[in-house]
C-alpha positions, 0 to 999 in steps of 0.5 A: 549488499545491506539493506541500508546500502540498497536503501541509500542507493535508491533514495539518491537515484529517486529522491523521497517519494511522499507516500501514501498520496492523499487526494491525488497529492505526494508529501516527501519527507512528511509522514505525518499522514494520515493526520485524521479518520477520513484520510485514514479511511481513503488510504485503506480503501486504496490499499484494496482498489490497488490489487492487481492494478496500477496506481493511475487506475486507482487514482480514477476510481477514487476520484469517482467515489470522491465526487459521489460521496462514497469515500468513507467506511459509512458511506460504502456500507451504505451503497448498493453493491452495483453503485460502488462497482460502477465507480471503482470500474476503472481499477478492475476486478470491480465486482469483486473489490465492491465486495472487498470494499464493503468487507474492509469497511464493516470490519472496521465498524465492528472493531473500534479499538483496533488501533488499540491493539498490538501489531501482531493482533492487528495484523493476524485480524486483518488476514481473516477479512475476506479479500486481504492478503499479506501485501494489502495488510501490511500496506494498511498497517504501514500506511493507514496506521503508521506501523513499523511493518515492511510491504513486500510486493512484485517489485521487491521481489524483482529487485531482490532477484536482480541483486542476487539476494537468496530470499524469495518469498514474502516472509522471507524478504519482510524479515530480511527488510526488517532485520537490517533497517531501523525499525522505523515506519518512516524507513519501511514507508520510504523504502517501500515507495522507493522500490516502487519508483524503481519499478516503474523506472525500470520498465523504461530503461528496461526499453532503452537497454539500461539497468539502473538501481 
């Protein structure tokens, strides 16, 4: 199956998703986010918090950061690690994530011209930040900087396996998606979000003995 065929099937069944949510609000068919630095920082913080947990838990953590006026890099750097960890407790691994948030905030403060770098250089730099792996780096690039790079997560690997694709590793899946889909961050954004939507509904369908693309 060609990636564009799969993309169209997912779009028909799940409709535009409107990722990445800003302040808890989704924006289907609007790919202009982030519109400012504040929104960009919220997305990057969310990309760290969503590691190994559900988005529902991330939303709780983001709300606590918002209430405590900690939803910015400057505030994160000034905040004691213990206070930060308490605010993000709902996201799990909160002590480790508090360190990661401070590391990523420090990284962007040290790299004010990050947006001017090539995509390859941006990704290389992000992967050298403590706690940042390929999925998180690519999420930051795609959603916070609107760069044309596809994000591969556990749902993506599951979907590929279900359809019998030979690609199994992160790089293999990413390369095939980027080879067969238009080189457009909007397409990669929507495709990844649709796969997440598919993964969530798949669990419900499996409980009822049904499988649906």
